GUMAR-770797 format. One record per residue: x, y, z of N, C-alpha, C in turn; residue in three letters. Coordinates in steps of 0.1 Angstrom, whole numbers, plus 2048, in hexadecimal, padded with zeros to 3 digits. Layout:
// GUMAR-770797
XYZXYZXYZALA
...
// end
This chain:
// GUMAR-770797
74E8D085674E8D68497548C983FMET
74F8C48387538B982A75E8BD825TYR
7698B48257768B981E7758B980EPRO
77B8C280877A8C47FE7808BC7F6HIS
78B8B17FB7908A57F579389E7FFGLU
79388F7F879188380079F887809GLY
79E8808167AA8838207A687982BLYS
7B48768337B286C83C7B387684CMET
7A686D8517A48728607A8866869PHE
7AB86E8757AC8638807AA86488EGLY
7A585A8957A185E8A37AB8548ACVAL
7AF85C8B77B58548C27AE8558CELEU
7AC84B8D27A584B8E27B18498EAILE
7AF8548F57BB8549027B485390EVAL
7BE8569167B78539277BD85D92DGLU
7B58629377BF86C9407B986C94CHIS
7C08699577BA86B9637AC85F967GLU
7B185495F7A384B95E79984E95AGLY
79885894F78A85C948792859937GLN
78A85692F78C855920787860918ARG
78E86690D78B86D90579386A8F7TYR
78B8738EE78F8708E179687B8D9TYR
7A087B8D27A48868C87A18808BBLEU
7A188F8B579F88B8A47AC89389ECYS
7AB88E8927B98938897B5893879ALA
7BB89C8717BD8998637C889785CPHE
7CB8928567D889284C7D68A0844SER
7E58A78467E68B08417E28BF841GLY
7DC8C68367D28D08377C48CD833ILE
7BD8D383B7AF8D08387A78DB837TYR
7A08DB8287998E88257A18F2822ASN
7B08F38237B99008217BF90582CGLY
7BD8FD8377C59028487C68F384DSER
7CF8F98597D48EE85F7CC8EB86CTYR
7C78F68707BE8F787C7B08F787AHIS
7A88EF87F7978ED8807968EC88DHIS
7888EE8937858EC89F7838E08A1GLU
7868D88AC7828CB8B178E8C18AAGLY
79B8C68A37A28BD8A17B28C48A7PHE
7BA8B88A77C78BC8AE7CC8C88A5VAL
7D78CF8A87DD8D689E7EB8D089BPRO
7EC8D788E7F98CF88A8048CF894PRO
8118C588F81B8C78978248D2893ILE
8228D788982A8E388481F8E787ACYS
81F8F787E8158FE87481C902866ASP
81C90185C82390285181E90D849LEU
81291684D80C91E84681092C84AGLN
81793085481C93A85C82C93A85BTHR
83094986183F94786684994685CGLY
85494185D86194085585A939849TYR
85792D84C85392383F84A92A836PHE
84193283883993A82E840943827ARG
84994782E84F95482A85894E820GLU
85F94482186B94081C86493880CGLU
85A92E81185492B80484E9367FBGLU
84A9427FF84994D7F785394E7EEGLN
8609537F386A9557EF86F94A7E3ARG
86C93D7E486F9327DD8639347D0ILE
8569377D184E93D7C88549477BEVAL
8569517C685E95C7BC86795A7B7ALA
87294F7BA87C94C7B38789437A7LEU
86B93B7A886593479D85D941792THR
85994979485695278C86095C785HIS
86E95A78C87896478587B95977AGLN
87B94D77D883943774879944766ILE
86C94276B86594175E864950755ASN
86895B75C86996775287596A74DGLU
87F96575088E96974B88E95B742THR
89496273389A95F7288A695872AASN
8B395E7338BF95E7348C295173CGLU
8C69487318CB93A7358D493A743THR
8DF9427448E694074E8DE94875CGLU
8D894F7598CF9557648C594B766GLU
8BE9447608B293B7628BB92D76ELYS
8C89297688CD92076A8D292377BTHR
8D593277B8DB93578B8CB935794ARG
8C193A78E8B893B7978AF92E799LEU
8B29237938AC9167938B790F7A0LYS
8C291179E8CB9107A98CA9127B6ALA
8C59207B78C29277C28B49227C6LEU
8AC9217BC89E91A7C389F90E7C7ARG
8A79047C38AB8F87CA8B38F77DALYS
8B89027DA8C29037E38B99077EFGLU
8AF90E7EC8A79167F889D90C7FBLYS
8989027F188E8F87F18918EC7FCSER
89F8ED7F88A78DD8018A88E580EASN
8AD8F380F8B18F881D8A08F5828ALA
8958FC81F8888FF8268868EF82ALEU
8858E48258828D68238898D3831GLN
8958D48318A08D083E89B8D584BMET
8988E584A8938ED8548868E8859TRP
87C8E485186F8DE8538708D385CTHR
8798CA8578798BD85F8808BD86APHE
8898C786D88F8CA8798818D2883HIS
8798D887F86C8DE88A8638D488CGLN
8648C888685C8BF88B8648B4896PHE
8608B68A28698B38AF85D8AB8B5ARG
85F89D8AE8568938B685B8908C1MET
84E8888CA8508828D78498758D6LEU
85086A8DF84B85C8DF84785B8EFASN
84084E8F183C84E8FE84284C909ALA
84E84D90685B84E91085F85D914ARG
85786690C85B87790A869877907GLN
86E8718FE87B8748F687787C8EBGLU
87F8868E687C88C8DB88688C8D1VAL
88088B8C488C88B8BA8838938ADLYS
88989A8A888589F89B88889288EASP
88089A88487F89087888B88B871LEU
8958928738A088F86D8A7883873ILE
8A98848838AD87D88C8A786F88BGLU
89887088989086588B89285A87BILE
89586387289785C8638A985B85DPHE
8AE85E8698BF85B8678C084E860ALA
8BB8448628C083885E8B7832854LYS
8AA83985189E8348488A283783AVAL
89F82C83289D82C826890833820LYS
89083F81C884846819882848809SER
8748468038768417F38798527ECPRO
87C84F7E087F85B7D98728647D8PHE
87386E7D18668787CF85D8727C6SER
84F8747C58478707BB84A8757ACGLU
8528817AD85488979F86188179AGLU
86D87E7A387687779D871868797GLU
86786379E86085779B85B85578FTYR
85086178A84986577B854866772ILE
86087077586A87176E870867766ASP
87685C76F87C85076B872847761TYR
86884776986083C76085C844753LYS
85C84F75085985574186285A73EGLU
87285674187B854735882862737GLY
87E86D74288687B744892878749ARG
89386E7538A286C7598A286075AILE
8B185B7558B584F74E8B884675BLEU
8BB84A7688BE8427728B684577ETHR
8B383677F8A58357898AA83A797LYS
8A084479B8A184A7A88A48407B6PRO
8AD8427BC8B083A7C98AA83F7D6GLN
8A68387DC8A083B7EC8AC8437F2PRO
8A684E7FB8B18598028B2852812LYS
8BF8538168BF84E8258BF85982EILE
8B885A8358B886783F8B087183CGLY
8A78708338A087C82F89287C830ILE
88C87E83887D87A83987487E82APRO
86B87782686387B81C85C889820PRO
85588F81485189E81684189A81EGLY
83E8A28268328A382F831898837GLY
83D89283C83F88A84A839890857THR
83288C85D83089286981E89A867GLY
81A89A85E80F89E85A7FF89585BGLU
80588A85A7FB87E85A7F487F869CYS
7E787986A7DF8768747E687287FCYS
7EB86587E7EF85F88A7FC866892ALA
80686988B81187489280B87F89BPRO
8038878947FA8918977F788F8A7LYS
7EC8818A37E68808AF7EE8798BDLEU
7F98728B87FF86C8C380887A8CBLEU
80C8838C081488F8C480B8968CFGLN
80089A8CB7F98A18D57F58988E1TYR
7F488B8E07F18868F07FE8838FAALA
8078858F18148838F9816891900TYR
81589B8F88178A98FD80F8AD90BLEU
8008A590B7F68A99147F589E91FHIS
80089491D7FD88A9287F2881927ASN
7EF87D91C7E48769197EB86A915LEU
7E585C9187EA8529187E384B90CLYS
7E78478FF7E18448F57DB8368F6PRO
7CF8318F57C88238F57C881A8E6LEU
7C38238DC7C181C8CF7BC8258C4CYS
7C18258B97BF82F8AE7BA8278A1MET
7B383289B7B082B88C7AF83A882ALA
7B28348757B283D86C7A883B861GLU
7A184685A79784085379684C846PHE
79084B83C79185283178285882FTRP
78286682C77686C82D77887481DVAL
77087481676E87D8097718767FFGLY
77287A7F27728727E578186C7E4PRO
7848617DD78E85B7DC7988647D6SER
7A38637D87AF8697CF7B08647C0LYS
7B58647B57B48607AB7BD8537AAGLN
7B68467A77BE83B7A57C28337B4ASN
7BE8397BD7C08367CC7B482D7D0GLU
7A982E7CD7A08267CE79C8247E1MET
79B82F7E479982F7F47898337F6ARG
78382D7FC77282E80076C83380DILE
76883D80C76484781A75F83B824GLU
76483E82F76283983B76982E83FGLY
77282683377A81C83778781E83FASN
78D8178477968198517A0810844PHE
7AE8198497BA81A8417C681984BTYR
7D08118467DB81284F7E581D84CPRO
7EC8218537F682E8527FF82C847SER
80283683D80B83583581982C838CYS
81F82682F82C820833837829830GLN
83B83282884683C825847845832HIS
83D84A83583E85683E83B85084DLYS
83084B84C82C84785B833839861CYS
83583085B83D82586084982886ATYR
85182F86385C83286C85A839877PRO
85584687384E85087D84784A88BLEU
83C83E88683483889283C83089BLEU
84582989484D81F8978568268A5ASN
85A8328A586083C8AB85683F8B6TYR
84C8448B284384D8BA83C8428C4MET
8398358C283382D8CB83E8248D3MET
84B82A8D38528228DC84C8288EBLYS
84C81C8F584781E90183B81B902GLY
83581B8F98248158F98238078FCLEU
8198039028177F390580D7F18F9ASP
8117EA8F080B7E28E78087D98E2VAL
7FE7D48DC7FB7C58DC8057BF8D1GLU
8067B28D280D7AB8C48077AC8B8GLU
80C7B08AF8077B38A07FE7A889CASN
7F37A689C7EA79D8977EE79488DPRO
7F779B8837F979387780278787BLEU
80B78B88581477F88980D77188ELEU
8027758977FC76989C7F5764893ALA
7EC76C8897E576487D7EA75C876ARG
7FB76287280075986780574D86DGLY
80974987C80973F8807FE736880ARG
7F173A8817EB7328837E172E874GLU
7E47358677E173485B7EA728854LYS
7F572685A7FD71B8567F770F857LEU
7F070F8657E87008657DE6FC85BLYS
7DA7058537CF70884A7D470383DGLU
7E37048387E670082D7E36F282CVAL
7DF6EC81F7DD6E08197E36DE80BARG
7E76CF80D7F16CC7FF7E46C27F5PHE
7E16C97EE7D96C57E17DF6B97DBILE
7E96BC7D47F16B17CD7FF6B07D0TYR
8066A47CF8146A77D08186977C7GLU
82569B7C082D68E7B983D6957BCASP
84468D7B485268E7B685769C7B1ASN
8516A37A98506B07A484C6BA7AAASP
83E6BB7AC83A6C67AF82F6C67BAILE
8266CD7C181E6CD7C88146D97C7MET
8076D87C97FC6E37C77F96E37D5VAL
7F86EF7D97F36F37E97E96FC7E6VAL
7E16FB7F47D97037F67DC70F804SER
7DC7187FD7DE7258077D472E80CLYS
7D272D8197C67328207C874381EPRO
7BF74881F7BD7598217C275D82BSER
7CB76482D7D276E83A7DE76683BGLY
7E675F8317F37598347FA75E829LEU
80576482C80D76B82181475C818LEU
81476180B81C75780482A757804SER
83376480584076380984276F817VAL
84E76F81B851777827850784824PRO
84A78C83084879C83185379E832ASN
85B7AA82B86A7AE8308697B683DARG
85C7BD84285D7C18528577BB85BASP
8507B08588487A786485179C862LEU
85079486F85578687084977B86ELYS
84377E86583677586483876A85CGLU
83076085E83075385A82B75684AGLU
83374D84482E74E83382D73F82ESER
82A73D82282772F81E83372A81ALEU
83D73481084973280C85072D819SER
85473782385C72F82E857723832ALA
84972083684571283B84970A82FTYR
84870B82284D70081A85B6FF81ALEU
86470481C87470581F8776FF82CLEU
86D7018358706F98438706E783FTHR
8666E28358646D783286F6D2826ILE
8726D781E87F6D48148836E3810ASN
8906E68138986F480C8966F37FCPRO
8946E77F78966E87E88856EE7E3ASN
87B6EC7EA86E6F07E686E7007E0TYR
8696FF7D886470D7D38577137CEARG
85471F7D78477257D184672A7C4LEU
83E7287BE83E72C7AC83B7377AAMET
82F73D7AF82B74A7B28237517C0HIS
81E7597BF8167607CA80C7627C8ARG
8027637D37F47667D57F77707E4LEU
7EE77B7E27EC7877EA7E977E7F9ASP
7EF7848047ED77F80E7DE778814MET
7D57858127C77818147BD779807ASP
7C57767FC7BF76F7F27C375E7F4THR
7B87557F47BC7487F87BD73F7E8SER
7BE7347EA7BE72D7DD7CD7247D8GLY
7CC71C7CE7D67157CA7E271D7C5LEU
7EF7157C97FB71B7C48027117C4MET
80C7107BA8177057B58247077BCLEU
8296FB7BE8356F87C483D6EF7BDVAL
84B6F47B98526EC7B485D6E47BDALA
8606D87BB8666D17C78776CF7BFLYS
8796D27B48876D47B38896DB7A5ASN
8956DC7A089B6E87988946E678BASP
8946DA78588E6D677987C6DE777ASN
8776D87828686DD7828676E8783ALA
8726F078C86F70178D870706783SER
87C70677787E70876B872707763LYS
86E6FA7638606F975785570175CSER
85470176984370976C84A718769LEU
85371C76E85772B76D85573175EGLN
85A72475585A72974684B72A741ASP
84272074783572074282E72F749GLN
83473175382D74075883074C74FPHE
83C74974B84375674583B756735LEU
83774973183074872382274B729ARG
81D75073280E74C73580873F731HIS
80D73473180772872F7FF72373BASP
80572774A7FC7227557F072A754ILE
7E57227537D972A7567D172A765LYS
7CC7367687C97387777B873D775LYS
7B273777C7A073F7827A074078CLYS
79B74E78D79A75179F78A75479DTYR
7847537AA7787567AE7757617B8ILE
76D76D7B476B7797BF75F7787C0ALA
75D77C7CC74D7827D27517927D2LEU
74779C7CE7477A87CD7407AE7D5LEU
7457BA7D973C7C57DF7347CB7D5ASP
72E7D67D87227DD7D372C7E77CCGLU
7247EC7C172D7F37B572C8027BDALA
73B8057BB73C8167BE7348217B9ILE
72F81C7AC7258267A672081E799SER
71182379570A81F78C71181E782SER
71B82777E71F82677172B81E76EGLU
73081A77873A80B7797357FB77ASER
7287FC7787247F07797257E876DILE
72C7DC76F72D7D27637287C5765LYS
7247BE75A71E7B27597257A974CGLU
72079E74D723792746731790746GLY
73979173974778E73974F79A730GLU
75A79C7327657A472C7717A172FGLY
7787B072E7867AE72F78A7BF735THR
7927BC7417987C97487A67CA744ILE
7AA7D77407B97D873B7BB7E4740SER
7C17E674E7C37F17567D67F275CLEU
7DA7F97537EA7FB75A7ED7FC767PRO
7F37F476D7F87F577C8057F877ELEU
80680178C81680479081480379ESER
8207FF7A481F8007B481E8117B8ARG
8188127C481D81D7CA82781B7D3ASN
8318237CE83E8237D983D82B7E4PRO
8338327E583483C7EE8288387FBPHE
8248287F88178268008118187FEASP
82280F8018208027FE8177FA809SER
80F7EE80480F7EB7F88077EB7EFPRO
8037F97ED7F87FF7E57FB7FC7D7ARG
7F27FA7CD7F77FB7C17EB8057B7GLN
7F180C7AF7E68137AC7E6813799VAL
7D98177947DA8177867E0825780VAL
7E88257787F482D7747F382C763ASN
7EE83475A7EF83374E7F9838747TYR
80184275081084574B81983C74CARG
81B83375882682B75A82381D75EVAL
81681B76081180E764815803758GLY
8177F775F81D7E875880C7E3752LYS
80B7E17467FD7DA7427F97CD749PRO
7EE7D174D7E57C57577DB7C4750ALA
7D77B674B7CB7B17447C27A574BVAL
7B67AA74B7AD79D7577A079B74BTHR
7A178F74D79278A748785787751HIS
77A78975077478775A763781754TYR
75E779759750777755749773764ILE
73B77A76473477A76D72C76F771PHE
72D76977C72475F78071876178BLYS
71676D78970B77279070A780795GLY
70178679D70479179F70F7967A4GLU
71678D7AF7207907B872C7897B6ASN
72877C7AE7367747AC73C77379CARG
74877779A74D77779175C76F78DVAL
75D76878376C76478277276C779GLU
77F76978178B77677979776B775LEU
79976D76B7A47667607B077175ETYR
7BB7737647C577C7657CC776759PRO
7D07807517DA77D7447E8781746GLU
7E778C7527F47917577F678F76ATHR
80079076D7FF78C77B806799783GLY
8007A57818047AF7898037AF79BARG
8097B37A28047B37AD7F67BE7B0THR
7EE7B67B77DF7BB7BC7D87BD7AEHIS
7DA7B57A47D47B97997C57B5797GLN
7C07AA79A7B47A779A7AC7B17A6LEU
7B37B37B17AC7C07BD7A77CC7B6ARG
7B17D27AF7B07DD7AA7A87DD79CILE
7A87D27957A17D37887917D078DHIS
78F7CB7987837CD79D77C7D77A0CYS
7867DD7AB7827E97B17827F57AAALA
78A7F67A078B80579777F808792HIS
77981679177081778977181477APRO
77D81477478180E76877E800762ASN
77F7FB77077E7ED76E7707E7771GLY
76E7DC77B7627D977F75C7E3787LEU
7607EE78D75C7F67977537F07A3GLY
75A7E37A67527E07B175D7D77BAARG
7637DB7C57707D87CE76B7CA7D2PRO
7727BF7D07727B07D67727B47E6ILE
7637AD7EB7617AD7F776C7AA800LYS
76D7B280A7777AF8147847B5811GLY
7877BD8087927C18017997CD80BASP
7A07CD8147A27D681E7A77E3817ILE
7AF7E280D7B97EC8037B17F37FCLEU
7A87EB7F57A07F17E87927F37EATYR
78D7EF7F577F7EE7F777A7F0805GLY
7737E580B76B7E48187717D7823THR
7747D682D7777CE83376D7C2837ARG
76E7B68377647AD83D76C7A3841ALA
76779684476D78B84B77C787846ASP
77878883678578282F785788822ARG
79178781679078C80C78A784802LEU
77E7847FF77977C7F377D7777E7TYR
7897747E67917727DA7987697D9LEU
79375C7D279C74F7D479F74A7C5HIS
7AC7437C67B273C7BA7AC7317BAALA
7A272E7B179B7207B479F7197AAGLU
7A671979E7AC7117937B871678EGLU
7BF70B78D7CD70D7857CE70077CILE
7D270676F7D66FA7637E36FC761LYS
7EB6F47607FB6F575B7FE6E6755PHE
80C6E574C8106D874781B6D5752SER
81A6C97568236C375F8306C3759HIS
83B6C67678486C975E84E6C075CPRO
84B6B37608556A675A84B6A074FTHR
84069B75383569674883069C73ATHR
82F6A973F8276B173181A6AF736GLY
8146A773D8056A47408006B1743GLU
7F56B773C7ED6C07407E46BE74ETRP
7E76C47577E06C77647D36CD769LEU
7CE6CB76E7C26D57737BD6D4781ASN
7C26DD7877B96D77987B26E6798PHE
7A76E17A279B6ED7A679A6E87B2SER
7976F57BD7936F47C87887007CAGLU
77C6FE7C87717077CD7737087DAPRO
76D7177DD76D71D7E97617237EELEU
75C72D7E574F7327E87477367DCPHE
// end
């Protein structure tokens, strides 16, 4: 039965008594139910029993709030509803008693005791739109709503309960993309960061897992770094695809900026490229050069040209050609880092100029420098409607992301000479 809305599905390969099997799961509720033949059951069924009864009581309170015109009574009912909602949420977290490969058992409150969880999406929107003045803060020890209902935790929990040895797992998207998320049916995606990362970190304890391939890749990619130009004030460096510009806070992976600091602690990388984007980057070798280049970036005096190779159009209506400008406001997704989304309500302005140089080849000239700007402006239906080839977040995996910072123009921080560096790649 095809899902009514887009949804993540997962498959886990397991071993039992020398034989291999596979388990299937879906995230949350699938076409109105937690239970479907051929899929593992939910860890906690929230459609029946106490949860359902208490949820109905909370809905009844909402109806009472809407029906009364008395201010004091409305305030009392809202406070009661909030109290009951919080109590029900805490009760739910205690019902999810999660196993790991060591057969240890902890509920979600115990697992997230020291974890900083993001604020709710409602709080985030209220703050961005000015309804609340104080920026919402992450909560320590309170799991995000819906934790434990994603594919990966359900699959591992079932395997541990039935003495099955997990071997490998993958999650993929089925159905239409949710608004602004730009997920493509059939593509594989990683588990979400805010709910699944802390939970899976616990559930995988005791499993014999391979080293994170990103760690080994970073060490190898450092060997591909090339110095295009250098004088007493600046360097122009060519970063390969697959190398971080700056360190990742969760992984001890190699990065270009950390590598430069080992050469000289005064060297400063002046801007970033996505890990999978290759191309030219500016390095300041002293404070005066750093300030000059920073000022040029702030004034948008530094000009950059990117080359991208595009996949096929998502739909015939989104096909673009010739040249033009894309203006789509972007906002980070605080609930699924590092993804960004198009958000017309709270997003920051992002502008990209483009010129097609062939059916699949396009030059991109960013006027602003938002995170993942070029990738989203290419992939989004209101942009080019064509993901960049190899974009694992917004398109389809390939041998690399075919986005390259080919050219950079700027004024030398000391001499004032206008410099232009170019490195064609594909």
